[in-house]
N, C-alpha and C positions, 0 to 999 in steps of 0.2 A: 491679810490685806495690808497695804501701805496706807499710811496715814498722811496725806498730803497737808501743807501748810504754807503760809505766806512766805516761807524761806524757799519755797521750790519754784524752781523755773517755770512751772506750769501756772502758777498763781497769777491771775488777771487783775482781781480784786475781790473784796470778803465774799466767799461764797460763789466765786466765779472762776474756772479754770480750764485751760485748753490742755488736754491730754491726750497725747499721741494723735493730735489732729481733729479729736472730737471735743466740742465745748459742753462743760457741764456747769450746773448751777445747783445751789440748794433752793428748796422751794421758797423759803422766805426771800433770797435775793431775785429768783425768778418772777415771784408775785411783784416785788418792788419794781423791777425793771420794766414789766408789761403791764403794770396797773391791773392785775386780775385776781379774782378771788378774796375771801376773807384771809387776811395774813395774820393769823394770830398762833402761837405756840400750840394751842390744844388743836386747831384746825389743821395745822401743818403736821403735827404727830399723827393725826388721823389718816391724811393723805398719805404720808410716808408709809404706814401699815399697809395703806390699799397698794400703794406701788410695789411692796415687799410681795404681797400677794400676787400681783401680776407679773412678778419675776423680773422686773425692771433692772436693768445695770446700773449699780451705784458705786461710788468710791466714798473712802472715809476722808474726812478732813477736820483739822483743828481749827475752830472758829477763831477768828481774829479777837473776839471779845464776847463777855457773856458767861452765863452759868454752866454751859455745856463743855464737856471734855472732847466731845466728838460730834460732827455732825454728817450727814449724808449729802452727796451732790449727785444729781441725776444727768443723763443726757439731755440738753436741751430740746433736741429732736423729740424725745419722750414726752417732755413737759409740754411742748407745744401741741402734740397730740392729744394730751389729757385736758389741757385748760383752754385751748383755742379753737 
C-alpha cells in the first residue's frame, strides 16, 4: 500500500487528501473540521478498528507531526455516513 505524505500532489492539508477524485481524511482531521464526536487518540483508534471490521476503504499516510509513523485516511463519504 502506498503511503501518502505532504510531499504528494494529492495532499490538501494535514490528514486531508484528494486521491483520484475522492476526498479522504483522517478521523482526527474529519472530527476537527466537522466538529463531531470525541476526538481523542483512544477513541479514534477504537473507531478505526470499527472501520476496519466494516471493510471501509482506507489509505496510509505519513502524518505531518506527532508520534505515529503512519495513520489511515478514509473516504469522507464513509465518514459522513458514520458520524452524521
